[in-house]
N, C-alpha and C positions, 0 to 999 in steps of 0.2 A: 503494500500500500504506500509505502514511502516513495517509491518510484513514480507512482501515478500522481501524488501530491506535487512532487518536484516538476513534473511535466505540465501540470495546470499553471503553476506559477510562472514558468518561463514563457508561456503563450500570451500572457497579459503584459500591459505597460505599467511601469511604476509611476507613482505620482510625480516624481521629479521629471521623468521623461515627458509626461503630458504637459507639465508647467513650462519646460523648455520649448516644446513645440508651440504652445500658445504664445509665449514671448516672441519667438521668431515670427509667427504669423502677425502679431501686433506691430512689430517693427516694419515688416513688409507692407502692411496695410497703411501705416502712417506715411511711409515713403511714397507709396503710390498716390495717396491723397494729396500730398504736397506737390507732386508732379502735375496732378490734374489742376490744382489751384494755380500753379505757375503758368501752365498752358493757357488757362482762362484769362489770367492777367495779361499775358502776352498778346492774346487775341484781342482783348479790349483795347490795349495800347495801339496795336496795329490798325484797328478800326478808327481810332481817334486820329492817328497820323494820316490815314487815307482820306478821312473827311476833311482834315485841314488842307491836304494837298488839293483836293477837289475844289475847295473854297478858294484857295490861292490861284489855281488855274482859271477859275471863273473870273476872279478879280483881274487877273492878268489880261484876259480877253476883253473885259469891259473897259479897262484903262486904255488898252491899245485902240479900241474902237471909239474912245472918247465918251463913253456913256457913264463912266465913274470918275470921281475925283482922284487925284494922285495920292491924297491922304484922306483918311476918314475912319469911320467905325460903323458897325452895324451889329446889333445883338451882342454876342460875346467875343467878336473879333474886331481888331483894329489893324489898319494897314497904313504904310507910308512908302514913298519912293524916294530914292536918293540918286543923284547924278554921280556917276563914277567914270574915271578915266584911267587908262594904263598905257604906258609906252609899249607899242607893239612892234615897231621896227627899230631895234637896237642891237647891241651885241648879244643880248640874251633874248633873241627873238622868240616870242610866244610864252615867255616865262613871267608869271605873276608872283611877286613876293608880297606877303601880307605882314603888317605889324601886329602888335598885341590886340589892337582894337578891331582888327579885321579889315582895315582899309589897305588899299594897294600902296606900297611904298613907291616913291618916285625914283627913277633911275636915269640913265643917260638920255639925252635929247633924241627925239625921233618922232615919227608920226604917232599920235595918240589914238587909241580906239576908245570910244565912249559907249556907255550903256547905263541903264537905270536898274537899280536893285529894288525889287518889290519885297518888302518885309511884311509878312502877315503874322500877327500875334493873337493868340487866344488868351482869355483872361486866366486860364489855368496855368499859364506860363509857357506853353508850347509855342514854337514859332517855326517859320519856314521862310527861306529867301529864294526868290526866283529872279531871273534876269530878263529885262525888257530891252528892246532897241532904244537907243538914245533918241530924244526928241530932235527933229531936224527942222531947219528953217523952212517955213512954207513959201517964202519968197523965191527960193531957188537960187538966191545970190549969196547966201551966207557962208556956206561951207562949214566944216567942222574944225574946231580949234585944235592946234597942236600943243604939245607940252610947253613950248617956248612962248605961246600966246599968239602966234601968227595963224592966219586962216589957210586952210587947204583949198585948192581949186575944186570946181565941180567934177573934174576928171577924177581926182583922188577921192572925192566924196562917194562915188559909186563903188570904188574899191573898198573903202572903209565900211560901207553898208554891208558888203558881202562878208566882211570879217565880223561885223556885229551879229549877223545871223549865225555865225560859227559859234559864238559864245553863248547863245541863248540856251536856256534849259527847256 
């Protein structure tokens, strides 16, 4: 009879084994739950970014068509535009260097390419920056200013406009 009692005991789990199994299951369930929560937070953040991008693209179109002001606000978003210039034809052709504030640093003299930055901010602190073509003279006589302050001719103006399209987002 002693042999049959020993056989019954070895077929069952001890209390310690069951407790270890439950602890492992609890840790696994907690880790899985955290992953689900992180995934949901990431999805919510991605949806917010996508909505901000859509609003910024809409504003970009409205500003380019002249149906929206260059700066303003509506609901929980505010936007502003800033004229920017960079030396495009110099020894560092095509290179843009930025300072701590995000502005383009001045470099050697050359033809400057100009654009407008559209900054769209949401009241929750998120923001996005898109590039617009620089405003041009409607008179057709003005041209675009170079870094040295002189005016480019109309011939160079069409060349600069093609470079402006290159930097658009």
